[in-house]
C-alpha positions, 0 to 999 in steps of 0.5 A: 896437564890441565884440567881440559886434558884430563876431561879430554882423556876421560871423555876419549876413554868413556868413548872407547868403553862404549864402543868396546861395550857396543861391540861386544854387545853387537857380537852377543847379539849376533851369536843369540841370533845364530842360536836362535836360527839354529833352534828354529831350524831344529824345530823345524826339521823335528816337526817335519820328520813327526809329520813324516811319521804320523803320515806313514801312521795313517797310511798303514791304518788306511791300508789295513782298512782297505784290505779288511774291506777287499777280503769282504768284498772278495768273500761276498762275491764268492758267496753270491757266485757259489749261489748263482753260478755266475761266472762273472762273479766268480772272476770278481772273486779271484780279482779281488782276492788277487788285490787283497794280496798285493794290498799285503805286499804293499803293507809289507812294504810300508811296515819293513822299518818296524819289526813289530809290524812286520811279524803281524804282517807275516801272521796275516800273510800265512793267514790270507794263504790258508784262507785262500786254500779254503775258498779256493776249495769253494770256489773249484766245487761251484766251477764243477757245478757241485753247488750243494758241496760249495755252499756248505763249504762256503758257510762252514768257511765263514767259521774258519779260525783263519778268518778270525786270525786275519782280522785279529791280526789286522786289528793288532796291526791297527791298534799297534800303528795307532799307539806309535802314532800316539807316540810320535805325536806326543814326541812331536808336541814335545819337541815343538814346546822345548824349541819354543821355549829355547826360542823364547828364551833366547828372543827375550835375551836378544831384545835385551841386547838389542835394547842395551845396543840401543842405549849405548848407541844413544849414548855415543851417537843418537843418530847411529842409535836411531839407525840401529834401532830402525834395522833392529826393527825390520830384522825383527818384522822379517823374523816374524813374517818368515816364522809366520810364512812357515807356520801357514806352510805346514798348516796348509800341508797338514790340511791338505793331507786331512782332506785327501784322507776325509775324500778316501773316507767318503769315496768308501761311503759313497761306494755302499750308497751306489751300490744300494741305489743300483740294486734298487734301480735294477731290481724294479727293471728285473720286477718289470722283466720276470712280471711281463714273462710270467703274464705272457706264459700264462696267457700264451695259448688263451690271448695272444694279444695280451701276451704280445703286450705282456711281452712288449712290457718285459722287452722294454724292462730289459732295454731300461736295464741296458741303457742303465748300464750304459748310463753308468758307463758313460758316467765313467767315461768308459762307453764313448759316445755316438754323435749324431745331429739331433733335433732337440726340439723333436727329441723332446716331443718324441719322448712325451709318450715315455715322460707320460708313462714314467712320471705317472697322471698326477703330473701335467707334462708341458713341452714346447719349443721356442725356436725354429732351429734346434739342431745340436751334435751329440749322443741321442740315447745319453740326451734322452737319459738326460732328459729322462733323469730331470723329469724323474727328479722334477717329479720326486722334487713335486711328490708325484704331483704338479706341472712339469714344464720342458721348453727348447729354445736358443740363446747366444752367449758370449765366452764363459758367459755360462760355465766354461761355453764358448761364444755363439749361438747354443741351443737350450733345453730347460727343464722346469717343476713347481716342487719344493725347490732348494735352498743355495748350499744344495743347489751348489752340490747337486752336481757332485758324484754320489751326492743325492737328497733322496732316501737310501736305496731310492738314489745312486747320486749319479744322475745329475753328475752323469748329465754334467759329464755329458754336457761337458763332453758336449762343450756346453755348461749347465745352469740351475735356478732354484728357490725353496717353495718356488720350484726349479728350472735346469737349463742345458747350453748345447753348442748349435749345428749347422748340420742336417738331421740324419737317420740314427746310426748302427746299434749301440751293441757293436763295438769295432775293435779296430780302425773304421773301415767302409765296410762297417756300412756296407749292406748285410750280406744274405744269409743264404747258404751261410754257415756260422760256428758258435762258440760259447760255453754257457748252454743258455746263451749258446741255445739263445744265439744258435735260435737267434741265427737260425731265425734270421736265417743262417745254419749255426753249428753249436760248440760249447767247448773252444777246444773242440773248434778245430775238429768242428771247422775241419768236419764242415768245410763251408763254414763262413763266420766264427761266434765267440765268446771271449772269456771261457774257462778252458780257453779264451776266445782270443786264444783260440782265434789266434791259433785257428787263423792261420789254418782258416784265414778265410773265416770272418770272426765276431767276438760277443762279450759282457765286458763293459770297459773300453775294447783292447785292439791288440787282444781282439786282433781287429775283429768286431765285437758285439756286446752283451745283452744284444737284440735280434737286429744288432745280431744281424747288423754285427753279422752282416758286418763281420762277413762284409769286412776285410779279415786280417792276415795271420802275420797282422793276428800274430803282430797285434798279440 
């Protein structure tokens, strides 16, 4: 064998060795890559499990705090019920106490994986049941009119060991869950650190293998080595991108979870703020009502004119209280809008006197119209409240002294030029002041629910958010322009309508429970020879309703117990209408009517309720509903409408139930 053959054989042996080493390193690199993927996958699973356990612990703690708040609210409602005797407060106490029971049930379900927490929930349930028995005796005494005994029981129950047991158990349960959360967080962090360390070692080892493979590949074939290097770099970049994507997804999920918990905490704080604002507004209105009535009583015999003026003042205060209730319902969207065609310029002009009285002498009010046709389609009462709210906010921004300008005009908008407005003609209502103005960060938040810059007890944060909700329901938009020290201008953009302005419709107190019929607009039935049975458990409301019906010319028959209604109907065969309360202790109004309708299908029915939610057609059997508080005119219209409408048959009532 010559030298060339020996050299060729050596080269071939070296090539085989390099190829074998390259294959071995490739297999080892693949093994390292698989180990790295398995390690990262295990780390992701452990992190996901830790996040689930943390979320579970947060849910337990939040539910425990919510349960504590619910029990406290229920007992507070019971205290107000004992003091006032208001049955609605008693019902509120009962509903909140039942809600606390359902929250305990949910707490039992979500802690069933922890025997220690389960034992605490069992103690909590036993204390809850014992506490419920104590409070139920207090509520029962109040229901039977034994307010003195009920008050003594209520104050005695405040020192009851069951209350301390509930609070202690809840604190222990929360502390235990917090300990579990700390342990789980520490375990998760340790797992992540270990996985990160292992992944780092594997990554370094993999890089060394890749470098060695690149070096061997370069020694073998430079082109193959360069291609291998490019592929390795691309693989590393993809792995890094995948890791970054996974990390971003995990961080986003965590942020969303924390944001949801923060919103819940802010919502609970907002409830307290809302309560204080509403109490302040209602106290002001009740002061007007009570003061006016007291002054009227003093001047009743000596000065009838002054008496009438004081009665008018008290009536205006009561109407403002009812309007506040309607605004709250409109904000929560439980009170449906009653649309009609409105001339915005005329509405602002008609409100001038009200605005002057409301804003005070130190505010100069300027109103003008820059357009000839300002007709829109909307709810008159809600639109008036919106203008009034904007005017009051402007007064506060001017510290009670300055110039307030209200301008109605028109604007041609393109699609979504202002908010979500559609393209077309719009009527504008601009309320501008020369007050302190707002910074951009405050202006961006003024339409958020419960947001207010006023002092505690001076505002609810509902005014502008209610306006925003109203304008959205009317398919319009709101724009605000403000600079610190330069004043503020709020502009409402509402779609123009070509309809002709009509007279206002029926009062807001009447809530038809069934489908609208032609009889709803029928002329009032003359009260001559009409007999009406009034079923109401509250003696004051019963007496006031009887007096109102007799003032309208009807013959009213009082009934303070729904179980006594059949006997009164049998003894008075000429009864044409039954006016019934809805919630009564021994039998509800719908239950009573469901039993009487088969026997007296010819008798009309009108329900009267103070319920603030939506009317349930099935519950009221298609009969009309009159909402408390109602005016004499509203009662007259409701009675006439109920007598003129078609009566449902007995089969219809049974089917509706």
